[in-house]
N, C-alpha and C positions, 0 to 999 in steps of 0.2 A: 504494500500500500504506500509506503514512503516514496518509492520510485514513481508510482502513478501520480501521486499528488505533486511531486516535484516536476514531473513532465508537464502536467497541466499548468502549473505556475510558470514554467519556462515558455510554454506556448502563449500564455496570456501576455507575458512580458515581450514576446516577439511580435504578436499581433496588435497589441495596444500599449506601446511603451509610455503613453501619457497616463495610463491607468496602473500599470505594474512595471516594476524595474527589477532586473537581476542585481545582485550585489557581488562582492568579491568571494563569497562562499556559495557553493552550489545549492545549499539548502536554505538560504536566506533570501527573501524577496521583500521589496518595498511596494506597498499598495497605497495609492493616493487616497487621502482621507477627504471624503466629500462632506460638506457642511450639513447636508441632509441626513447623513449617516452618523457622524460623530462631531461634536463641537470641538474646534481648535482655535487658537488665537490667530493662526496663519492660514491663508487659503492655499498655501503651498506645502502643507504638512503631509507626511508619509508615515505609515505604520509598518513596522517590521513584522513579517510573517515567516515562520520557520516550518519547513517540511521535515526537519530532523526528528526521528523517532516518533512520528505522528501516530503510528499504530499503538506503540507502548503508552504514549501520553493519553490517548483516548481510552485504552483499557484500564489504565490506572486512575482515570478520572481527574487528571491534573487540570486545575482551574484555568491556567493561562491558555491552554490549547482551546478551551471552549470559548473564551472571550475572543481569541483570534478567529476561530471558525465562525462565530456569530457575526463578527465584524465583516468577514469575507462574504457571508451569506447576505447580509444587508446591502453591502456594496454591489454585489452581482444583481440582486433584486432591483436596486436603484437603476443600474445601467439598463436592465431590461425594461423598466418602466419608462425611462427616457426614450427608448427605441419603440415604445408602444408594443412591446412583446410580452405576451402573457407567459407566466411560468407556473407549472403545476408539479406536484410531488406525489409519488406513489411509494408506499412502504410495503415491503414483503419480507420473507425470511432471509433473502439474500442481501438486503439493505435498502437503501433509498435510491430511487431514480428520479430525475427531473426531466420535464419536457417543456421546451420553449417553442412557441408558435405552432403547436399541435403537430410537430413533426421532428424536431431536433431533440432526440432523446439520449440521455446519458446512460452509461453503464450503471450497475448497482454499486453504491458506495456506502461506507459505514456512517457517513454524516451528510445531512442535506446540503451543507455548504460545498462539499467536494462534488456532489452530484450537480448542484447548480453551476459550479464553475465548469464542469465537463460539458454541460449543455450550452453554456454561454460561449465557450471556445468554439463550438460548432456554429453558433450564430455569427461569431466574428469571422470564421472561415467562409461562411456562406456568402 
């Protein structure tokens, strides 16, 4: 799962460098903070997102990973709203999948934020 999440973040940074940036470490990324998602003093603020040990962090219930994933989920949902693209989630025993625009569907992932990012990448590639 770490590799999949990291690949999604790399694709996002490649497709939309104004929204997500790579850093000098493969597992760290910077996501632009939108005022509608999180209040900051600067309109140029970025939040550091880590893909390192994401599976372990989710399994252990580490609090920081949930705040990062919730931030990521809200950010992706905002970008979808700006594009007037609906996003829906389906939950089953394999995980969560997200569908954008009634056709761009993610793989099953353990968290809705990762599923939303997977579907959003498809929208950016479309």
